FIFIDO-930930 format. One record per residue (C-alpha): residue number from 1; residue in three letters; x, y, z. Coordinates in nm, 3 decimals. Example, Ala and Ser with C-alpha at 12.3 -4.5 7.8 and 13.67 -1.06 7.14 Angstrom:
(1,'ALA',(1.230,-0.450,0.780)),
(2,'SER',(1.367,-0.106,0.714)),
This chain:
(1,'MET',(0.605,-1.004,1.911)),
(2,'LYS',(0.720,-0.693,2.140)),
(3,'ILE',(0.737,-0.438,1.874)),
(4,'GLN',(0.384,-0.521,1.754)),
(5,'ARG',(0.264,-0.466,2.120)),
(6,'ILE',(0.413,-0.143,2.146)),
(7,'LEU',(0.271,-0.023,1.799)),
(8,'THR',(-0.082,-0.134,1.905)),
(9,'VAL',(-0.018,0.057,2.265)),
(10,'SER',(0.099,0.354,2.098)),
(11,'ILE',(-0.194,0.339,1.834)),
(12,'VAL',(-0.424,0.303,2.129)),
(13,'LEU',(-0.250,0.605,2.303)),
(14,'LEU',(-0.272,0.808,1.971)),
(15,'ALA',(-0.646,0.735,1.944)),
(16,'LEU',(-0.728,0.848,2.290)),
(17,'ASN',(-0.520,1.164,2.265)),
(18,'THR',(-0.793,1.300,1.991)),
(19,'SER',(-1.020,1.358,2.309)),
(20,'LEU',(-0.760,1.645,2.389)),
(21,'VAL',(-0.797,1.786,2.037)),
(22,'GLN',(-0.799,2.151,2.076)),
(23,'ALA',(-1.060,2.356,1.869)),
(24,'ASN',(-0.837,2.467,1.613)),
(25,'ASP',(-0.641,2.167,1.566)),
(26,'VAL',(-0.649,1.991,1.251)),
(27,'VAL',(-0.751,1.656,1.255)),
(28,'VAL',(-0.621,1.416,1.008)),
(29,'GLY',(-0.771,1.044,1.029)),
(30,'VAL',(-0.546,0.760,0.939)),
(31,'ALA',(-0.709,0.417,0.876)),
(32,'GLY',(-0.564,0.073,0.798)),
(33,'PRO',(-0.500,-0.260,0.980)),
(34,'ALA',(-0.350,-0.183,1.309)),
(35,'THR',(-0.420,-0.526,1.397)),
(36,'GLY',(-0.450,-0.885,1.193)),
(37,'GLN',(-0.184,-1.012,0.976)),
(38,'TYR',(-0.119,-0.694,0.772)),
(39,'ALA',(-0.013,-0.494,1.088)),
(40,'ALA',(0.346,-0.471,0.933)),
(41,'PHE',(0.223,-0.256,0.673)),
(42,'TYR',(0.042,-0.039,0.899)),
(43,'ASP',(0.354,0.003,1.092)),
(44,'GLN',(0.478,0.164,0.783)),
(45,'ILE',(0.182,0.415,0.753)),
(46,'ILE',(0.197,0.502,1.107)),
(47,'HIS',(0.570,0.586,1.095)),
(48,'GLY',(0.529,0.802,0.782)),
(49,'ALA',(0.215,0.953,0.913)),
(50,'LYS',(0.364,1.079,1.266)),
(51,'ALA',(0.691,1.176,1.095)),
(52,'ALA',(0.528,1.399,0.839)),
(53,'THR',(0.287,1.535,1.122)),
(54,'GLU',(0.593,1.630,1.339)),
(55,'VAL',(0.782,1.818,1.061)),
(56,'ILE',(0.461,2.029,0.968)),
(57,'ASN',(0.381,2.115,1.293)),
(58,'ALA',(0.771,2.210,1.373)),
(59,'ALA',(0.710,2.453,1.050)),
(60,'GLY',(0.409,2.583,1.201)),
(61,'GLY',(0.143,2.381,1.119)),
(62,'VAL',(-0.114,2.402,0.841)),
(63,'ASN',(-0.232,2.758,0.775)),
(64,'GLY',(-0.105,2.823,1.130)),
(65,'ASN',(-0.308,2.535,1.301)),
(66,'LYS',(-0.163,2.219,1.494)),
(67,'VAL',(-0.191,1.899,1.287)),
(68,'VAL',(-0.331,1.580,1.516)),
(69,'LEU',(-0.380,1.229,1.415)),
(70,'ASP',(-0.688,1.018,1.498)),
(71,'ILE',(-0.577,0.660,1.416)),
(72,'GLN',(-0.817,0.379,1.374)),
(73,'ASP',(-0.806,0.034,1.301)),
(74,'ASP',(-1.000,-0.110,1.030)),
(75,'ALA',(-0.828,-0.442,1.033)),
(76,'CYS',(-0.866,-0.463,0.640)),
(77,'ASP',(-1.205,-0.593,0.692)),
(78,'PRO',(-1.471,-0.389,0.467)),
(79,'LYS',(-1.714,-0.395,0.757)),
(80,'GLN',(-1.490,-0.274,1.001)),
(81,'ALA',(-1.364,-0.017,0.744)),
(82,'VAL',(-1.754,0.134,0.684)),
(83,'ALA',(-1.760,0.133,1.054)),
(84,'VAL',(-1.450,0.369,1.094)),
(85,'ALA',(-1.574,0.558,0.774)),
(86,'ASN',(-1.888,0.634,0.923)),
(87,'LYS',(-1.712,0.747,1.271)),
(88,'PHE',(-1.459,0.989,1.082)),
(89,'ALA',(-1.766,1.093,0.868)),
(90,'ALA',(-1.978,1.215,1.199)),
(91,'GLN',(-1.647,1.344,1.349)),
(92,'LYS',(-1.549,1.554,1.014)),
(93,'PRO',(-1.144,1.515,1.019)),
(94,'ALA',(-1.005,1.743,0.756)),
(95,'VAL',(-0.872,1.451,0.565)),
(96,'VAL',(-0.869,1.063,0.597)),
(97,'ILE',(-0.519,0.898,0.517)),
(98,'GLY',(-0.622,0.535,0.394)),
(99,'HIS',(-0.721,0.285,0.357)),
(100,'PHE',(-0.462,0.020,0.328)),
(101,'CYS',(-0.649,-0.242,0.147)),
(102,'SER',(-0.861,-0.184,-0.163)),
(103,'SER',(-1.158,-0.383,-0.011)),
(104,'SER',(-1.146,-0.152,0.301)),
(105,'ALA',(-1.086,0.179,0.087)),
(106,'ILE',(-1.368,0.101,-0.183)),
(107,'PRO',(-1.670,0.094,0.053)),
(108,'ALA',(-1.506,0.377,0.290)),
(109,'SER',(-1.460,0.610,0.008)),
(110,'GLU',(-1.808,0.621,-0.085)),
(111,'ILE',(-1.894,0.740,0.299)),
(112,'TYR',(-1.631,1.011,0.284)),
(113,'ALA',(-1.759,1.126,-0.065)),
(114,'ASP',(-2.076,1.178,0.094)),
(115,'ALA',(-1.952,1.357,0.403)),
(116,'GLY',(-1.752,1.582,0.154)),
(117,'ILE',(-1.403,1.453,0.334)),
(118,'PRO',(-1.098,1.436,0.112)),
(119,'MET',(-0.928,1.067,0.121)),
(120,'ILE',(-0.548,1.032,0.047)),
(121,'ALA',(-0.463,0.639,0.007)),
(122,'SER',(-0.138,0.574,0.029)),
(123,'ALA',(-0.109,0.201,-0.071)),
(124,'ALA',(-0.469,0.098,-0.195)),
(125,'SER',(-0.392,0.009,-0.554)),
(126,'SER',(-0.752,-0.127,-0.714)),
(127,'PRO',(-0.848,0.062,-1.002)),
(128,'THR',(-1.191,0.085,-0.888)),
(129,'ILE',(-1.067,0.354,-0.586)),
(130,'THR',(-0.995,0.632,-0.876)),
(131,'GLU',(-1.253,0.508,-1.173)),
(132,'ARG',(-1.571,0.594,-1.012)),
(133,'GLY',(-1.549,0.980,-1.038)),
(134,'LEU',(-1.523,1.036,-0.689)),
(135,'ALA',(-1.368,1.431,-0.683)),
(136,'ASN',(-1.265,1.380,-0.350)),
(137,'VAL',(-1.073,1.063,-0.361)),
(138,'PHE',(-0.682,1.044,-0.432)),
(139,'ARG',(-0.385,0.814,-0.386)),
(140,'THR',(-0.006,0.864,-0.350)),
(141,'SER',(0.038,0.483,-0.446)),
(142,'GLY',(0.013,0.308,-0.802)),
(143,'ARG',(-0.289,0.099,-0.966)),
(144,'ASP',(-0.274,-0.292,-0.995)),
(145,'ASP',(-0.354,-0.233,-1.384)),
(146,'LEU',(-0.036,-0.069,-1.432)),
(147,'SER',(0.147,-0.299,-1.194)),
(148,'ALA',(0.028,-0.605,-1.402)),
(149,'VAL',(0.135,-0.445,-1.715)),
(150,'VAL',(0.497,-0.401,-1.575)),
(151,'ALA',(0.461,-0.778,-1.450)),
(152,'TYR',(0.327,-0.935,-1.742)),
(153,'ASN',(0.563,-0.769,-1.988)),
(154,'ALA',(0.881,-0.880,-1.795)),
(155,'ILE',(0.743,-1.236,-1.802)),
(156,'ILE',(0.724,-1.226,-2.169)),
(157,'LYS',(1.017,-0.997,-2.289)),
(158,'GLN',(1.261,-1.176,-2.039)),
(159,'LYS',(1.134,-1.488,-2.094)),
(160,'LEU',(1.072,-1.579,-1.725)),
(161,'GLY',(0.877,-1.891,-1.775)),
(162,'THR',(0.690,-2.102,-2.024)),
(163,'LYS',(0.452,-2.312,-1.788)),
(164,'ILE',(0.284,-2.026,-1.594)),
(165,'ALA',(0.069,-2.056,-1.295)),
(166,'ILE',(-0.139,-1.773,-1.154)),
(167,'ILE',(-0.267,-1.779,-0.811)),
(168,'ASN',(-0.433,-1.522,-0.620)),
(169,'ASP',(-0.556,-1.512,-0.219)),
(170,'LYS',(-0.927,-1.398,-0.329)),
(171,'SER',(-0.880,-1.051,-0.189)),
(172,'THR',(-0.973,-0.750,-0.402)),
(173,'TYR',(-0.613,-0.655,-0.448)),
(174,'GLY',(-0.479,-1.004,-0.505)),
(175,'ARG',(-0.768,-1.102,-0.745)),
(176,'GLY',(-0.721,-0.796,-0.950)),
(177,'LEU',(-0.384,-0.854,-0.972)),
(178,'ALA',(-0.367,-1.171,-1.085)),
(179,'ASP',(-0.675,-1.105,-1.337)),
(180,'ASN',(-0.499,-0.830,-1.510)),
(181,'VAL',(-0.170,-1.033,-1.511)),
(182,'LYS',(-0.375,-1.324,-1.663)),
(183,'ALA',(-0.537,-1.108,-1.913)),
(184,'GLY',(-0.241,-0.927,-2.053)),
(185,'LEU',(-0.035,-1.267,-2.113)),
(186,'ASN',(-0.363,-1.426,-2.268)),
(187,'ALA',(-0.363,-1.118,-2.490)),
(188,'ALA',(-0.023,-1.174,-2.611)),
(189,'GLY',(-0.103,-1.531,-2.714)),
(190,'VAL',(0.051,-1.663,-2.358)),
(191,'GLN',(-0.208,-1.900,-2.163)),
(192,'GLU',(-0.157,-2.028,-1.820)),
(193,'VAL',(-0.140,-2.388,-1.723)),
(194,'VAL',(-0.298,-2.305,-1.372)),
(195,'PHE',(-0.537,-2.067,-1.245)),
(196,'ASP',(-0.594,-2.108,-0.889)),
(197,'SER',(-0.636,-1.929,-0.527)),
(198,'LEU',(-0.551,-1.987,-0.176)),
(199,'THR',(-0.749,-1.835,0.103)),
(200,'GLN',(-0.605,-1.557,0.337)),
(201,'GLY',(-0.471,-1.677,0.666)),
(202,'GLU',(-0.413,-2.025,0.535)),
(203,'LYS',(-0.093,-2.193,0.645)),
(204,'ASP',(-0.075,-2.546,0.454)),
(205,'PHE',(-0.039,-2.511,0.068)),
(206,'SER',(0.087,-2.864,0.031)),
(207,'THR',(-0.218,-2.931,-0.206)),
(208,'LEU',(-0.169,-2.636,-0.423)),
(209,'ILE',(0.213,-2.701,-0.437)),
(210,'SER',(0.122,-3.069,-0.548)),
(211,'LYS',(-0.081,-2.931,-0.833)),
(212,'LEU',(0.180,-2.698,-0.929)),
(213,'LYS',(0.416,-2.977,-0.937)),
(214,'PHE',(0.219,-3.198,-1.139)),
(215,'ALA',(0.162,-2.924,-1.423)),
(216,'ASN',(0.557,-2.892,-1.391)),
(217,'VAL',(0.513,-2.504,-1.363)),
(218,'ASP',(0.860,-2.292,-1.416)),
(219,'LEU',(0.687,-1.948,-1.290)),
(220,'VAL',(0.435,-1.896,-1.032)),
(221,'PHE',(0.259,-1.551,-1.029)),
(222,'PHE',(0.083,-1.486,-0.684)),
(223,'GLY',(-0.152,-1.192,-0.645)),
(224,'GLY',(-0.167,-1.138,-0.252)),
(225,'TYR',(0.036,-1.031,0.046)),
(226,'PHE',(0.334,-1.121,0.217)),
(227,'ALA',(0.219,-1.368,0.477)),
(228,'GLU',(0.091,-1.602,0.232)),
(229,'GLY',(0.357,-1.514,-0.016)),
(230,'GLY',(0.616,-1.609,0.229)),
(231,'LEU',(0.474,-1.912,0.341)),
(232,'LEU',(0.402,-2.051,-0.005)),
(233,'VAL',(0.739,-2.006,-0.152)),
(234,'ARG',(0.904,-2.143,0.144)),
(235,'GLN',(0.696,-2.442,0.165)),
(236,'ALA',(0.728,-2.480,-0.230)),
(237,'ARG',(1.097,-2.494,-0.195)),
(238,'GLU',(1.056,-2.748,0.070)),
(239,'GLN',(0.851,-2.965,-0.158)),
(240,'GLY',(1.107,-2.946,-0.447)),
(241,'LEU',(0.953,-2.699,-0.649)),
(242,'LYS',(1.212,-2.493,-0.832)),
(243,'ALA',(0.989,-2.241,-1.018)),
(244,'THR',(1.060,-1.893,-1.033)),
(245,'PHE',(0.787,-1.685,-0.795)),
(246,'MET',(0.682,-1.334,-0.872)),
(247,'GLY',(0.408,-1.094,-0.702)),
(248,'GLY',(0.336,-0.745,-0.662)),
(249,'ASP',(0.378,-0.474,-0.413)),
(250,'GLY',(0.211,-0.670,-0.148)),
(251,'MET',(0.539,-0.836,-0.091)),
(252,'ALA',(0.737,-0.505,0.015)),
(253,'SER',(0.744,-0.564,0.379)),
(254,'SER',(1.057,-0.716,0.526)),
(255,'GLU',(0.799,-0.945,0.701)),
(256,'PHE',(0.844,-1.132,0.381)),
(257,'ALA',(1.195,-1.225,0.458)),
(258,'SER',(1.100,-1.314,0.787)),
(259,'ILE',(0.824,-1.563,0.700)),
(260,'ALA',(1.000,-1.697,0.379)),
(261,'GLY',(1.363,-1.724,0.508)),
(262,'ALA',(1.621,-1.795,0.229)),
(263,'ALA',(1.364,-1.956,0.004)),
(264,'GLY',(1.244,-1.600,-0.043)),
(265,'ASP',(1.583,-1.516,-0.233)),
(266,'GLY',(1.461,-1.458,-0.620)),
(267,'PHE',(1.131,-1.379,-0.538)),
(268,'LEU',(1.030,-1.110,-0.778)),
(269,'PHE',(0.786,-0.862,-0.749)),
(270,'THR',(0.663,-0.491,-0.877)),
(271,'PHE',(0.689,-0.217,-0.699)),
(272,'TYR',(0.747,0.157,-0.733)),
(273,'PRO',(1.097,0.319,-0.778)),
(274,'ASP',(1.251,0.326,-0.408)),
(275,'PRO',(1.175,0.657,-0.260)),
(276,'ARG',(1.451,0.607,-0.060)),
(277,'ASN',(1.695,0.660,-0.318)),
(278,'ASN',(1.533,1.019,-0.380)),
(279,'PRO',(1.751,1.308,-0.257)),
(280,'LYS',(1.426,1.491,-0.159)),
(281,'ALA',(1.387,1.233,0.070)),
(282,'ALA',(1.743,1.199,0.204)),
(283,'ASP',(1.711,1.397,0.559)),
(284,'ILE',(1.409,1.224,0.636)),
(285,'VAL',(1.548,0.880,0.542)),
(286,'LYS',(1.842,0.961,0.777)),
(287,'LYS',(1.619,1.073,1.058)),
(288,'PHE',(1.438,0.716,1.010)),
(289,'ARG',(1.740,0.517,1.014)),
(290,'ASP',(1.885,0.715,1.292)),
(291,'SER',(1.588,0.617,1.533)),
(292,'GLY',(1.651,0.270,1.411)),
(293,'TYR',(1.346,0.260,1.173)),
(294,'GLU',(1.412,0.160,0.815)),
(295,'PRO',(1.155,0.333,0.576)),
(296,'GLU',(1.061,0.062,0.357)),
(297,'GLY',(0.699,-0.003,0.174)),
(298,'TYR',(0.447,0.270,0.207)),
(299,'THR',(0.653,0.474,0.486)),
(300,'LEU',(0.705,0.749,0.246)),
(301,'TYR',(0.414,0.720,0.053)),
(302,'THR',(0.209,0.793,0.363)),
(303,'TYR',(0.457,1.106,0.449)),
(304,'ALA',(0.397,1.225,0.112)),
(305,'ALA',(0.010,1.190,0.129)),
(306,'ILE',(0.029,1.417,0.430)),
(307,'GLN',(0.277,1.655,0.241)),
(308,'ALA',(0.014,1.654,-0.022)),
(309,'TYR',(-0.304,1.744,0.183)),
(310,'ALA',(-0.078,2.017,0.403)),
(311,'LYS',(0.020,2.201,0.094)),
(312,'ALA',(-0.327,2.174,-0.085)),
(313,'ALA',(-0.510,2.312,0.236)),
(314,'GLU',(-0.255,2.604,0.233)),
(315,'ASP',(-0.321,2.662,-0.139)),
(316,'ALA',(-0.706,2.650,-0.085)),
(317,'LYS',(-0.664,2.894,0.239)),
(318,'SER',(-0.910,2.669,0.360)),
(319,'PHE',(-0.984,2.329,0.539)),
(320,'ASP',(-1.303,2.302,0.356)),
(321,'GLY',(-1.298,1.963,0.194)),
(322,'ASN',(-1.439,2.033,-0.143)),
(323,'LYS',(-1.194,2.314,-0.171)),
(324,'VAL',(-0.897,2.130,-0.068)),
(325,'SER',(-1.016,1.863,-0.301)),
(326,'LYS',(-0.997,2.116,-0.590)),
(327,'ALA',(-0.652,2.227,-0.477)),
(328,'LEU',(-0.532,1.881,-0.510)),
(329,'HIS',(-0.644,1.840,-0.848)),
(330,'SER',(-0.498,2.159,-0.939)),
(331,'GLY',(-0.172,2.145,-0.763)),
(332,'THR',(0.182,2.027,-0.775)),
(333,'PHE',(0.345,1.895,-0.493)),
(334,'ASN',(0.713,1.874,-0.364)),
(335,'THR',(0.724,1.553,-0.167)),
(336,'VAL',(0.941,1.288,-0.045)),
(337,'LEU',(0.854,1.127,-0.357)),
(338,'GLY',(0.961,1.385,-0.579)),
(339,'GLU',(0.737,1.628,-0.756)),
(340,'MET',(0.366,1.511,-0.783)),
(341,'LYS',(0.057,1.610,-0.934)),
(342,'PHE',(-0.313,1.403,-0.949)),
(343,'ASP',(-0.465,1.361,-1.259)),
(344,'LYS',(-0.836,1.430,-1.292)),
(345,'LYS',(-0.918,1.069,-1.147)),
(346,'GLY',(-0.695,1.137,-0.832)),
(347,'ASP',(-0.406,0.907,-0.940)),
(348,'PRO',(-0.060,1.022,-0.896)),
(349,'SER',(0.196,1.125,-1.173)),
(350,'THR',(0.483,0.940,-0.998)),
(351,'GLU',(0.711,0.685,-1.200)),
(352,'PRO',(0.602,0.390,-1.312)),
(353,'PHE',(0.643,0.025,-1.134)),
(354,'ILE',(0.973,-0.149,-1.155)),
(355,'ILE',(1.078,-0.536,-1.089)),
(356,'TYR',(1.239,-0.578,-0.752)),
(357,'THR',(1.395,-0.894,-0.614)),
(358,'TRP',(1.430,-1.040,-0.247)),
(359,'GLU',(1.796,-1.120,-0.170)),
(360,'GLY',(1.933,-1.181,0.153)),
(361,'GLY',(1.655,-1.065,0.386)),
(362,'LYS',(1.619,-0.723,0.136)),
(363,'TYR',(1.462,-0.635,-0.169)),
(364,'LYS',(1.626,-0.436,-0.428)),
(365,'PRO',(1.574,-0.332,-0.799)),
(366,'LEU',(1.625,-0.608,-1.065)),
(367,'ILE',(1.921,-0.480,-1.276)),
């Protein structure tokens, strides 16, 4: 795809530009899946990071120093993420924004903790990330367990289904989300009729769909990402399964609509209140749209992560990782997401998840 080739070239050039970093420049590491099936999400992250950096530098930088990005590809692979984290640990960037996948963020964060480098994840949502007492780990996105609460409450209160299937993609994110939804439903006395999994990268879900049809399910909850979610619902409709589909924030990419087509209409998912509607984000949203880019998904969450870091470094009057981490814990940050604080675990004080639905190739809040 042409856009993907352009994105890949841009990432390579930005990575190469770090060799031209000046002594006083503030290096911000960015890590995520620049390659692989989740590159669409990294497209969001890179747009958010670049836009925030441009605005900060135009205003004089951080503590008077220019911000430069060092962008690294972890491909959402834990082993590659550890390699990236070790590279960053050796190079000592001021902060790392990332990693996108929880399975990458968890092992990488241990390395950053040992190196004293703050990490701010703008998408990774596993509770484990902020439950280990790492003082330098933060995120601007929410947690899977909170997403699951919104999902299973909606299933129960809105009576979305009585014969429920829960499917996951075996990823840290997908399995964690599915497990939390299952636990919440079971605690409320609701028992699923199918609990199963598929494999990331799989293309043919005929056997699984036959199982769902045999069980006569009327609701399928999918813990996973847009690639498999889009294919699953499209093939389900082609094979005559009329069940309602629901998932998590892994569906928050326009690539879902490209894959699912019209079959994606009505697919429900949990995500945060849309920051594009925040008045404080109006100018940057307009700037994105004027350039031909729609700041969906995690674009503004990444933008906010860099805003928070910049303000914390200013408050600390330092680039020392421990001092900046303390400032992140104690500060209040005006971001494109609104006013934000981090709790003692590093989780954000932003609004809770809500339910969205796909319709006509776009997602909107379910009213």
